[in-house]
N, C-alpha and C positions, 0 to 999 in steps of 0.2 A: 760510596755506591755499592749496594749489595749485589749479590750474584743474580738474583731474580730480575732486578732492573736491567742488568747488563744483557741478560737473555732476551728480554723484551726489546731492548734497543737494537740488538743485532737482527732480530726477526723483522722488526719494522723497517730497518734500512734495506734489508734484502728485498722485501715486498716493494718498497718504493723504487728500487733499481729495476726490478722486473717490470713494474707498471710503466716506468719511464721508457724502457726499451720497447714495450708493446705500443706505447703512444707514438714513438718515433717511427716505427715500422708499419703501423696500421694503415690500411687503405680505406678511404671514404666509401661507405656503402650507400647506394641510392635506394630509397624506399619507393618501390614501384607499385605499392598497394593502391587500389582505387578507393580513396577515402572521401573524395568530393567535399572536403572540409574547407570552409571559407577562410580559416586561419592557417591552413597548412601550405608550406612552400615546397613540398615534395612534388614530383612531376604530375601526379594525379590529384592534387589539391585544387582549390578554387581561389587561392589568395589573389592572383592577378586579376581574375574576373571580378572579384569582390571590389578591388581597388578601381577598376575601370568601369564598373557598372553605372556609376552616376553619369558619366559621359555617354555611355551607350543609351541610356534612357532619358537624356536631356534634363538631368536633375529632378526627374519626376518619379524617382524610385524610393520606396519606403520599405525597410526590412521589418518583418513582423516575427517576433520570437515566440509567438503563441501558436497553437494548432489552429487550423482554419475553423474548426468547429467552435472552439472557445472564442476566437476573435469575432466571428460573425454573430455569435450569441450575445456578445457584449456591445457590438457596434453595428448600427444600421447605416450602411454605406450606400452611396450612389454607385452607379456602374464604374468599374475600374478594370485595369489589367491585373491578372493573377499569374504569378510566376512560381513554378515548382521545379527545382533542379535536383534530381536524384535524391529524394528525401523520403524516408519512411513515414507514411501517413495512414492513420486509421480510417476505417470505412466510413465512419460518421463524418470525418473531415472531408473525405472525397464527396460525400453526398452534399455537404455544405457548399463545396466548390461548384458542383453541377447546378445546385439551386441558384447560386449567384449568377452563373452564366446564363441560365434560362431567363433571368430578369434583365439581362443586357450587358453583363460583364464579358470580357474575353479572357481566356485562360491559355497560358503557354506551359505545357507539361513536357519538360525535357527529362524523361525517365525511361529506364530500360524495361521496367515491369510495373504494372499496377494490378490491383485485384481484378479477376476475370469478370465479375459481375459489373464492375465499373466500366471496363473496356467494352463489354457488351452494350451498356447503356450509351456509350459514345458512338459505337458503330465499327469496331475493328477487333481482330484477334492478333496478338503479337506472339512471336516465337523466334527461335534461332534460325536466321535465314542464310548465314554465312559462317564457314569455319576457316576462312583464309586468314593468313597472318597480316594481310594488308587490305584495307578498304579505301575507296575514294567516295567522299560524300559530295553530291552535286544537287543544286536546286533546279527544278524543271522550268522555271520562268526564264525566258530567253535573255532578259536583261541581266541575269545573274550567271550566264553560262560560263563566263571566264573566272568566276569566283568559286573555287572548290577547295576541299581540304583532304589531304592524304593522311589516313590513319595507319602509321607504320609500326605502332607499338600497342599491342594487346587490344585490338578492337573487340567490342562485345559481339559483333555480328548479329545484333538484334534488328528486327524489322517487322513488317506487317505481312502475315500469311494470308490475311483476308481483310478487305474493307467493304463496307456496305455500299450499295449504289448511292450516288450523290455525294460521296466523300471525295474531296479534292486532294490529289497527291501533289505536294509541293517540293518534295525532295526524294532522292533515291540513293541507294548504295550501288556503286558501279564497280564491276570486277571484270577481269579479262576473259575468263573462261565461263562465266555465268551470266545469265540475263539480269538486267537491272531489277532491283527489288526496292519497294517503297519503304522509306524510313521516316518520312515527315509528311503529315497530313493535316488537313483543315476540315472541320466538321461544323456544320450549322447546328446549334443546339438552343432551342427556344429563341430568345431575342439576341443571344450572343453567339460567339464562335469559340471552338476549342481547337488549339493547335497542339499536336502531339509529335514529339521528336524522340526516337528510340535510342539515340546515341549521344549521351551527355559528355562523352570524352572530349568533344570539340571545344568545351569551355574550360578544360583543365589547363594548368600552368604550362605543361609540356607543349601542347598544341597551340595555345593562344599566343605564346611568345614567338612562334615560328613566323618568319616573314610571310605576309600575305594572308595568314589564317584569320586574323581579326576581321577581315572583310566578310568572310563567310558568316561569322557570328552576327555582325551588323545586319547582314541580309536577312538572317533568320528572324531577328527581333524587329525588323522593319515591317513585318506583317501586323504587328500590334498597333492599335490606334494611339495617337498622341494624347495620352491621358495618364493619370496617376497609376503607377504599377506597384502592386503589393507583392513583395518577395518573401515567402514563408521560409525562414531559415531555421536551423536547429534551435530549439528552445534552450534558454540559458540554464534552466534547472537540469534538463536532460544532459546538457554538455558537461555541467559540473559533476554530475553523478557518474558519467562515463569516464571522466578524466580524473581519477583519484590520484593521490600523490605519488604512488609507486609507479604508475604509468608515466607520469611526467619525469620522475627521476631516471627511470630506465631508458627514456627516450633521449636523454642528454648524456653523451659519452663521459664528460667530466664528472657529472653527478653519479653516473653509474659506477665509475671506478671508485669514487669516494664511498659509495654505498657498500661495495664489496670489500674495500679495505676496512671499513667500520665493522662489518659482520665478521671478517677474519680476525680482527683484533679482539673483538668481543669473545669469540670462541676460544682464542688462545688465553685470554685473561681468565675465563671461567675454568678452563682446563688446568692451568698452572695454579690458580688461586685455590681451587678445590683440592688439588693434590697437596698443596702446601699446608692447608688447614685441616686435612683429614686426620683424625686421631682414632686409636682403637677404643671402642666403647667398653668400659669396664663392666664385668659381670657383677651385678648387685644381687646378693642373696635376699629373697623375700623375708619379711619379718615373720618370725614363728609365733604361732598362737600358744601362749604360755598360760592360758586361763586354767586348763586342767591341772598343770603343775602347781599353779598358785593355790587352787582349791585343795589339792592334796597336801600342800605344805601347811596351810591353815588348819586342815583337819588333823594332821599329825601333831601340830602344836597344841590343839585342844586336848587330844588324847594324852599327850605327855603331861599336860598340866592336870588332867583328871577332872576338869570342870564340866561334868556331864549335864548339869542343870542349865548352864549358859548355852551349851550346844543345843540342848533340847528346846529351849526357849526360842533360839534363832531359827531352828527348823520349823517350829510351829508358826512363827511370825512370817516366814517365807511362804509356808503353805497357805495361810489365811490371805496373804496378799495376792497369791495366784488365784485363789477362789474368787476374790473380789474382781480382779482384772479379767480373768478368762470366763468364769461362770456367772459373773454379775450377781453375786449373792452377798447380802449385807452380813458382815462378820462381827458386828458390834456386840450382839447377844448370841451366845452359843446355846440356844434353847432348843426346844422340840421343833419349832418352826424351821430353825436353821438346819437341824438334822434332817427334816423331811425334804427341804429344798435340795440339800446336798445329795441326799439319796436319790432323788428324782433326776438330778442333773448328771450324776456319775453312774447310776445304775448299780451301785454296790449294795450289798445287803445291809439291813438295819443294824445287825450286830457289829459289822466292821465300822460303820459310821459312828455308832455310839462309843465303841472302844477308842476310835480316833479322837472324839470330842473329849472323852475322859482324860486321855494322855495330854491333849493340848491344854486343858485346864490345869493339869498337874504341872506342865511346863511353865504356865503363866503365874503359878503360885510361888512367890519368892521364898516361902517358908517350907515348901514341900521337900521331902527327901527323895532325891532322884538317884537311881542306880544306873549302871552301864546297860543293864538289861532293858530298863525303861527307854533309854535312848535308842537302843537297837529296835525295840518293838515299834516305837513312834516312827522311826525312819522307814521301816518296812511297810507299815500300814499306810502312811501318807503317800509314799511312792506308789503303792498299789492303787490308791484312790485317784491320783492325778495323772496316772500313766496314760 
């Protein structure tokens, strides 16, 4: 067992002990957020209502996970009940709901807010009517006077600040020091009816499980006719996109601890592994360009050998190759036409060009007698021409 492994083992054991102590001493925290989620068992979820909804609607309830706009575009339905419980709905879907109601359907809207232009169409303005920590919801019908619900945890305090004439008030928010305010109304809309309740909290787990409160919910839904009810719930696709894997992991204490342990272990592994493998990068000298030294060495070799004719021939060969490649002049015949083209391309005098051609011919003649002075003259003239 090497030293690094022992370090990892000790760190891991320490972390496990700390997490175990935290788990033993931790206190359960209640999530009091108003989520109105049919799958949530937190106080303000709709899990219980979702389970009891079939009995409340006499097995005539159908959940729709499409938007009302998409559903009614794809399905031509006869009149039915429409149920919306604190759900974000686009304006086109609201218009689809109003259109269906005008044809004879009834809609139960249990929402704290809807777009103002939609509430104007229905016939009311909603606003914050109460700032008390406790509200009592009661129905105005005398046969329901003994059925009320006490909101003692985070009531929204929403209600109707104005209702148009002809709107029937079915329920109110009752407070000790304030006058009663309407929070549940019925509006005739075309051939159907719209019921709007501004306090959806009465359907949440916390309140519906309290003794006697279920009666209030039953009374509210009793206003709907005995026919099929379409409950528009959160679309499956939207639910999946909002509940990505990290949200699920962090919502579960055991998975959350496992996630933090994994991240901590990964960071430690990277730190120690990088430290163990890090090495000093050696300084590598760049390769030197020895071309000049090589040319000097070859030149000195030829000078020492005294073979001026060979050097002169190679210089002439190099010059003619450069003329072909750079100046695009044919060098097969070193005649007057070649001399004229070279003179025009380089701008040198005719005397210099002719002298260079004479020296090149001499370099190409294997029987010519070449002196050191000839090599020097050829090198000077050719360098002057191609400079």
